[in-house]
N, C-alpha and C positions, 0 to 999 in steps of 0.2 A: 799726655792723652787729651786733657781738657784744660783750657785756659780762658778765663774771663779777663778782658782788658778794658778797664774803665767803663764797664757796662752800667747803664743807668736807665731808670724807668719812672715816669710820673703819671699820675691819674688825676685829672682835673686840677692840676697845679700842685697836688700833694706828692711828696716823695714816697714812692713805693720801694725804690732801690737807688741809693746814692751811687755815684761812680765807684765801681767795685772791681778790685783785682783779686782773682783767686786761681790757684793752680791745683789741679787734681791729678796726682801722678798715676801712671799706669800700674794696675795691679794692687792699688791701695784703696782703703775706704776713708773717705772724707765725710765728716758729719757736720751739718749745719744745725746749730742749736740756738735757742733764744725764745723770748716771750711771743705770744700770739701777735700777729700783725707787724713783725719786725722785718719781713721781706724774704723769709726762707722759701716759701712756696712760689713767690714771684720769680725768684732766681732760678728755681728748677724749671718753671714753665718757659723761661727765656732760653735755657739751655736746650730744651727739647724742641724749641721752635714754635711753640704754641702762642707765645707772646713775642712781639718784636721790640727790641730795646730802642729807647729814644736816641741813645748814643753808645759808643763803644763797640767792641767785637767779642764774639764767642768763637774760639778756635778749637775745633775738634779734630784731633789726629792730623794737624797741619793745615786744615781747611777752615776758612772763615765761613761760619754759618750764614746763609742768606737765601733769598727766594729761589735762586737757581738750583740750589743743592739741598734744600731743607728736607724734602721728601726722601731723597737717597740717604742722607746722613741719619735721618730719624729712624730708618730701618736698622741702623746699627746701634740703636739705643733701646733699652727696655725700660718702661715707665710704669711704676706702680703708684696710683694716686691714692688719696685718703679714702679709707673704707673700701678699697679695692676697685670700685668703678666698673663692676661687671655689668654686661647687658642683661637685664632681667628676663628678656624674652628669648634668650639663647641658652642652650644647654651648656654644661661645663665643656664638653668637647668642642662645641661651636665657638665659645668664647676663647678658648686656648688657641685654636687653630685658625682664627679669623684672618690674621695678617698673612699667614702662610698660604691660605687659600686665595687671598686677594693677589698675592704675588705669583700665583700659578704653580705652586709646588704640586707634584704628583701625589697620588694617594699613598703610595708605598713610603715615600719620603716623610710625609706628614705622620703616618702611623709609627714609623720608626722613631721619629723625634718625640712623639707623644709618649711612647713607652719609656724612653729615657727620662723624660721629665716626671712621669708618675713615680718612677723609682727614686728619683733625686729628691723630691719633696714629700715622699711618703704619702701619696694620695691614692685612695682605693680605686682601682679601675671600675668597680661596680657602680661608682657614683658619676661616671662620665655622662650619663644621659639625664641627670637631674638638672634642675634649674637653680640659680643662685639662692632663691628664697627657701629652697628645700635643704640648704646646707647650714652648718654651724658657722659662726664667725671665723673660727680658725680654718675651717675647710675653704671658705671663700677667699681667705688670704693666700692659701696655698694655690688656689686656682689663679688668682691675680699674679702670683709669682711665676707660675708656669706660662701664663700668657706673655709676661714680660720677657721670659727666657726663650720663647718658642723659636725665634730667629737667631738664637745664639749671639746676642748683642755684645759689642765690645764694652759698652758702658751701661750700667744699671743706675736708674734714678728712682729713688723711693721716697715718697712724701708721707710721713707719719704712717708707715705701713702697718704698725701694730697698735696704734693709738686707741682703737675702739674695742680692743679685746680685754677679757677679764684677766687678772694677774697671772693665774696658772697657765693659761693658754699662751699668754704673751711671753712668759718665761721660756716655755718649751720652744716657741717659734724663734725667740732670740738665739737660743743655742743652735737651732737648726740652720737659721739664716747665716750665722757666722761661719758654720761649717761649710755651707754651700759656697759662700764667697771665697773661702780659702781653697776649697776643692776645685772650683772653676777658675780661680785666679782672675776674677773680674775686677774692673775698675768701678768703684761704687761711690755715688754721691747720695747721701741719706739725710733726710730732714727729721728731726725730732725736737720735742720740747723737754725731754727727760734726760737729766744729767747722767744717771746711771746707765741708761741705754746708750748714750753717746760714748761713755767710757768703755762699754762692752764691745762696741763695733769699731771705734775710730782708730786709725793711725794718726789722723789729724782732725782736730776740732776747730770749727770756725764759729765763734759766738757773735750773734748779730743783735743790733739794737737800732730801731728807727731807720731801717733800710741800709745800714752800714755794718761791716765787719769790724768789731771793736778789738778782738784779739783772736789770733790764729796760732795753733801749735799743738803739741801733744797735750793730752788731758792733764798730765802731771804739771805741766808748765802753767796752765790756767789756774790750777789749784794752789800751787806753791808760789807763783809770782803773778798775781792778777794785774792786768795792765792799768786798771783804774777802779774807781769805787763801784761802778756798775757791775763789773765782772766779779768783784769780791762779794757784792750783795747777792747777785744771781746764784753763785755757788753756795753761799751761806744759807739762802732761803730754801734751796732744795735739800741741803743737809739737815736743816731744822725740821723739815717736814717728816724726816725719818726718825728724829730723836725720840719722840714719844713712844714709837713702836719699839725702839731698841731698849728703852727703859723697862718695858713690860716683859722682855724675854731674858 
C-alpha cells in the first residue's frame, strides 16, 4: 500500500529525516515511535505530500507521489494532525464535510456519509452545529477523525491523535480507534511517543532516533531483542515511568 524508498529531508543543513526505507502493508497498522524531534511528524508530512523530500520516493498504491498527482492521491489519504487541527470558525458539520463539498459531492451523498460517520465514532448529532471551542477534547478528536474518514480514504495518517487528552478519555478513544481500524480494514500509519499506545495499536513498530529508523518489527521483538543500547534504554525508560504506580497498587 505505502512504501518509502530512501526518503530524506534536511532543514538548514540539519537532518530531519535520514535516508529511510519503510513499508506499510495494506490493512495493517504501523506505528512510528520515538522521542520528540526524531523525525516522526516529518515522515508523515512527506507521505501526505505537505513536505517534499530532498531525495528518495514515496510510493502509494503503485504510484510515486509527485507534483502531478499529489492532490489526487492526497484525496485517498485521511490525515489527523496533532490536537486535531480543526478550523475554529467552522462548525462541526462544516469541518467534517469540507473536502466533500470542495469535491462537489451532492447534499444527499454528504448527509448519508455524515450519518455513517456519526454512528461509527459515537458522536452526538446534536453537536453538529457547535464550534470546536464549544467541544471537549475527546469530542474534538472524534470530529477530526470523522473529517479524516469523510472521503473513505485508503490510508489513515495520525500524528499523536490522542496526545493532548486526559488519561481516561485517551483510554476510551484508544479502544474505539482500534475497533474502527479493525472494522474498516484501513491501512494506518500512526505517530506516538507512548510505548503502551504503540503496543495497543501496532502490527509493526518503527522506533526512530535522530531522523532514522533504528529498529522495526513487532513490539515483542523490540522488547525481547533490542537492536542496540538506545532501543533498550527507550523501552526501559518508559517501563520505569510506570513502576512507581505499580508499586502503589
